N, C-alpha and C positions, 0 to 999 in steps of 0.2 A: 658584831654583825651590823653593817650599815643598811638599815631597813629601807632607806630611801633609794637604794640601788636595785631593789627587787622589783618584780613585776606585780601587776594588779592581781593576777590569778594566784600567784604564790602568797601574797599578803592576805588576801581574803580567806584562804584556807587557814592560815596561821591565826588570824584574828578570830574567826569563828571557833577554832579549836582552843582559843585562849592561850596559845603559845606566846603570843605577844598581844599587846593592847593597841587599839586604834590610837589612843593618846600617845603611845610610844612612837608609832609610825609618823604621826603628825609632828611630834617633837623632832624626830630625825630629819624630816623634810625642812622644817624651819631652820634647824641648825645648818643644814646644807646651804640653804638660801643665804644665811648670814655669812657663810664662808666664801661663796663664789659670786654673789650678786655684784660686787664691786668690779668684777672683770666682765660679767656677761650682760647685765642690765636687762634681764628677761621680764621682770615684773614692773608694773606701774604702781600697784598697791598690793599689800598682803593683809590678810585678816587673821592674825595670830590668835587673838582672844576668842573670837566667835568660832574659829575652827577647832580650837582645843575644847571649848564647851560642847560642841557637836560630837567630838570624839568621845568625850566622857559619857554622853548620852548613849552612844552606840555601845560602848563597853558595858554600861549598866543594863541595857536591853539583853545583851548576850548573857550576862551573869544571871538574869532572871529567866532565861530560857525562852525569851520572846523571839519571834521570827525577825530577821533582818534582811535587807535587800541584797541584790547581786553585787553591789559596790560597797558593802558595809565597811565603813572606816577608811575608805580609800581617798586620799587627797587628790583633788582635781583642780587644775589651773584653767582659767577661763579667759579667752581673748576679750580685750576690753571694749569690744563693740556689742557685747551680749549683756543685756540688762540684769543687774543684780539689785534687789530691793534694799534700799538703805545704804548702799555702798557705791562709791564712785564708779562711773562708767564714762570714760573720757574719749573713746575712739582714737586715742593717741593725738588729740588735737587741743589746742588752746581754746577753741570754740566751746568745748564741753569739759574743760579742765575742772569745773566746779559742779558738774551735773550729778545728782544723786537720784536715780529712778525710784518711783513709788511702787514698783512692781517687779516681779521676776519674769524672765523669759521662760517659756514653756520647758526648754531643755534644762534650765536650772531647777525648776520644780520637779522634773523627772529624776534628775541626778540625786537631789536631796531625798526624794521619796524612796530611792533605791539604796540609801545609806551613804551616798557619796558626800564628801566634805569639801566645800569650796574654800580654797586656801588663798586665792588672790586673783588679780586681773593682770594679764600679760601684755607686754608691749607689742605694738603693731604699727604698720605704716598708717599715716593719718587717714582716717575714714576708709581704711583698707585699700588705699590707692597707692600701690607700689609692690615691688617684688624683692625688696631688700631690707625692709624695716628701717631704712635710713630717713624716711620722711616724718617720723614720729616727733611730736613736740617735746617728748621726754628723752630724747637722745636715741642713738642707734643701739640696737641689740647686737651683740657680737657672737660669732659662731664658736661654740665650744671646741671644735676641732682645730681652729686657728683663729684666735681672737683679733687678728688683723683683717679678717674676712667677714662678709655678711652672712647671716643665717638663712637668707631667703625671706620672702614675705608674701602676703602681708602678715601672715600668722607667725612671724619669726620668733616672737617671744615665747609662744607655746612650744614650738619645736626646740628652741634652745634650752628651755626649762626641762624638757624631757631628756635631751641629750646630756645635760649636765646633772641629772638626777635631782633636780630641784622640785620635781613633782612626780607623781606616779601615772596620772592620766591628764589629758588636756583637751580643750575644745578650741577649734579654729573656725574660720568661715572661708569658703572657697567661692570666689566670684569668677576668676579666670585662672585658677591654679594656686590660690593663696593658702591652701592646706598642703597640697602636693609639692609645691616648690620648696618650702622650708623643710618638709619631711625629707626630701631628697638631699638638700644641702646639709642637713644635720644628722642624717642616717637614722631616722625614726620612721614610723609608719603613719600615714595619713590617708584618710578615706574621704573622697567627695561623693556623697550619696546621689542617687537618682533625684532629680528635681521634684520636690513635693513630698519626699519620704520623711524628712525631718522638719518639724515646725520652725518657721522663721519668726514667729511671734516673739518679740523682745529683742530681735536682732536689729540694730540700727541700720537702716537701709542705705545701700550704695547703689546697686543695680538689681531691682526686685526680680526680674525675669531670669537672672543668671545665678544668683548667690544661694549657697546652701551652707548651713552649719555642718561641720564634719568632725568626727572623732580623731584624735591623735594619741599615739601610744608608743611604748617601747618595742612591742611586738604585735603580731597579727591577732593573737588570741585576746590580748588586752583591748585591741581596737574593736574586735567583734563584741566583747562584753559591753563596752561603752556604747557602741552602736545599738545593741539590743535594748539598752535603757532609753536612749533618746529618740529612736525611730518610732513612728506611729502617727495616726491622724490627730489633728488638733482643730476643732471647730472655730478657734479664734484666728486661724490662718486660712485665708481664702484660697491659697494655692496648695494647701495640704491635701494629699490624696488618701482616701479611705483604704487602709490595708489591714489585714489581720495581724495581730502581734506575732513576732517571729523571734526565736532564739537563734541568733546567727552563729553562736559558738558551736551548734550541733552540725554545721556544715563543714567544719574544719577537720580534715584528715590529710595525710600525706600521699594519698592515692589519686593520681590524676591521669592514669593510663587511659588513653583513648580520647582525652580532652583535645578539642581542635583549637589550636592557637594561631591567630593571624598576626604576622609580623608586618606592621604598617610601613610600607616602603617610603612614603612621603616624609616620615619622621627621621629618615636617615639621609638627609639632604644637605645642601650647602649650609654652613653655619654650625653643624654638629662637630664638636670636638672629637678628634679621632680616638682619644683615650676613653672618652665616654662611650663612643660607639663600640669599641672593643669590649668594654665591660658589659654593655647591654647584650651584645651578640653572644658573649660567653654565657650570660644568663639564659638566653634562648636555647643554647646548647644543653644547659642543665635541665631545662624543661623537657627537652627531647629525651635526655637520659632517663628522666622520670616517667617516660611513657607517653608524653603528650605528642600530638601530631602537629608539627609546626610548618607553616607554609606562608608565602607572601600574600599580603592583603593590600588593598589600595582604597584610598578615599579621595574622590575628586573634589575640586574647589578649595582644597586646603590652603592654597596660596592667598585666598581671600579671607581666611579665618581671622587673622590679627586685625586688619582694618574693619571687618564686620563687627568683631567683638568690641573694639574701642568706640566705634560709632554708637552702638547700642548702649554700652556701659556708661559712656560719657553723657549721652542724652538722658538716660535714667538718673544719673547722678545730678545733673542740672535740675531736674524736677525734684528729686528727693531732698537735696540740700537747700532748697529754697526756704525750708521751714526754719533754718537757723538765722534768725533776724535780730537776735539780741534783745528781744522784747519779752518772749515767753519763758525761756530758760537758757542756761549757758552764759557764755561771755557777753558782756555789753561794753562797748567802747565808751570812754569818757569824752563826750563831745556834745556840743549844742547844735540845735538846728531842727529841721522838720524830720518826718519819718524817713524820707529818702536819704538824708544825710547820715542819720543814725544807722540805718540799714547798711549803707555802702561802707561806712567807716568800720562798723563792727565786723563785717565780713572781710574787709581788707586787712584788719589786724588779727582776726580770729583764725582765718584759714592760712595754711602754708602754701608755698608756691605750686606744688603738684596738684593740690585740690583746686586752686584757682584756675590752673591750666585746663583741667578736665571739665570744670563747670563752664568755663568760657567756650570751649570747643563744643560741649554738649548743647549749650544755649544756641550757638550758631547753627548746629545741625538741625535743631528743632524750629528755627526761625522761619517766618513766612518766606516762601520762595525756595527754601532749601530742604524742607521736610521730605518731600517726595524724592528729591535728588540724592539725599544721604540716608536718613533714618529709615524711610520706607524701603529703600533698595536694600539696606543692610538686613532688614527683617526677611526679605525674600531670599537673600543669599543664605541666611541662617537656616531657612527651611530646606534649601538644597543640601546643605551640609548635614543636617539632621537625617535626611533621607539616605544619604550616602552611608552614614553610620548604621542605619537600620539595615541597609542592603548587605554591608560587610558582616554585621552580626547575625544575619540570617544564615551565613555560611560557616561562621566560627563561633565557638563558645565564648572566647575572649579574644581581645586584641592586645598586643604588647608593643611598647615603644619606650624610648628614653623619657624620663619625667622632665628633665631639663637638658637642653642641648650643650650646656657648659658646666664647668666646675664652679664652686663658690668663688666669687670674685672679691677683690680687695675693697674694703670700705673706702668710699670716695672715688673709686675708679671709673664708675659709669654714671653716677648720679646726675652729672651735668649734661648728659646726652639722652634726653627722653626717648628719642626714637630707638636707640640701641636698647634701652630698658624695655620698651614695649615689645620689641622683636624677640626678647628672651622668653616670652610667653607662647611662642609658636607651638610648643608641644602640649600645652595644657588648655588653652582657651577653646580649642575645638570641642572638647568634652563638655564644657559648660554651654556652648551654643547648642549642642545636641541634647543636653539634659540627662545623659547616661552616667552611670556610676564609674568611678575610677579610683584606684588605690596606688600609692607610691610605697614601695618596699625596698629596703637597702639591697643593693646588688654588687657592691664592691667598693674599692678605694683606689684612688690615683694619687700618688705622692702624699698619702695620708688624708686626702680629701674625699668625702663620700660621693657615691653615684647612686641614683635611684632608678628602679625599674617601674614603669607604669603599666598596670593591668586594667584594661577597660572592658566593661561588660554591657549586656543588654539592659533595657529598662527593668528596674526592680529585680535584677539578677545579682544582687550583692553577694548572695550565697556562693555563686560560682567564682566571682572576683576574689572573695576572701579565701575560698578553697585553694585556688591556684597560688595566691600570694603565700598562704600558709605552707603549702607543700614546698614551694621554693625556699622559704625561710628555714624550714626544718632541715633541709638538706644542704644549706650553706652556712647558716649561723652568723651571717654578717651582723645581725642585730645585737650579738653579744659583745662586740668590740666597743670599748669605752674610750672617750677622749681623755687626755691628761690635762687637767686644768690647774 
């Protein structure tokens, strides 16, 4: 039995029943990593020794009859912009290629408290700026369904690791679709939670007002289990919202009769691949067959979503990345001169091209004379888009749309066309602007390449989002198909 190919909920039952040990599960995962990493490049670093030690501790607790957490003995891969104490956290950048944090992110503390085992840090677009994982200083991750294609981004390493059975669970971060895009491209499940529901303490900031850490998994139940562990208030995060603990797995059942589903018209517009459209509309038909009431829904101002998103994200990135000066931590260029020369040389050598582009554009948008014209106006449009989502979600329980407008593209095909890359985010960035939750669940294949269905819910209504996604999954089983690597 290949334990690494099983799901979290299957393995937890086996580990607690002592049918298998946590140590065996971790060993299977690392064996798989050694077999396929040369093709996939999903990990920047792995923690073999500490993971095996943790697994043995879990096994000993179970043998002694002690209580263990919801994720007891389960390997978890973590996107490399989430801090792990004493272990490299690089953000996929030369700038932080030698950075070892002195503390854990809150989500890491929660996972370890629940018995989860951190097995390594996954590859990503540099500082989470990209949707293909091609901008990483450590090389591009490859899509397990076709290694000539991208896995999506910026959490491409986490999605690829799941799809290739190199981990059981994974964490990503979603600023404008960075969990949902790779989930769609790699045929796994990825949830972008309501803004403020998961602590961002320990997440290296790109765009504070947009980003959220999100769970990624092989199926919806696993995603709900990981989300149950990481969700909750954190006093160390000023944007964290006080909410009572919730077991999101209890919301899952395959009964969605009477659920009102809004099909977002604007997401079926110019630029949507006809094959993707067909798969998503077939998914809508399946929801209707399951008893859901599906009707058209509309969101105004969506044509402004991409420019609004990038103005806000780049402006916040300009501010956040100013801390990387080469003096306090991270990479320092070998040069002589005053502070300004060291600062500019370090950033010139430490940042990649896409990061420089976004920092420069953000700095321009925030500069004197342009703040009101660009950044402030973008904030006003963001409010309008948020209100449109609130209006639509007052009429429907969930909204559905394609996760991505296209299929996974070839490595190197679009990387030199930034505008084309930015426009691919058209279906994901509106959700981040509004702050509402959204999940991507596999909904089919076109010529062997995955397609994702996006299910969007109201504020803090992750239970309904997960419920609809789970019902769809259980009646289609697209999640059970595995790539041949």
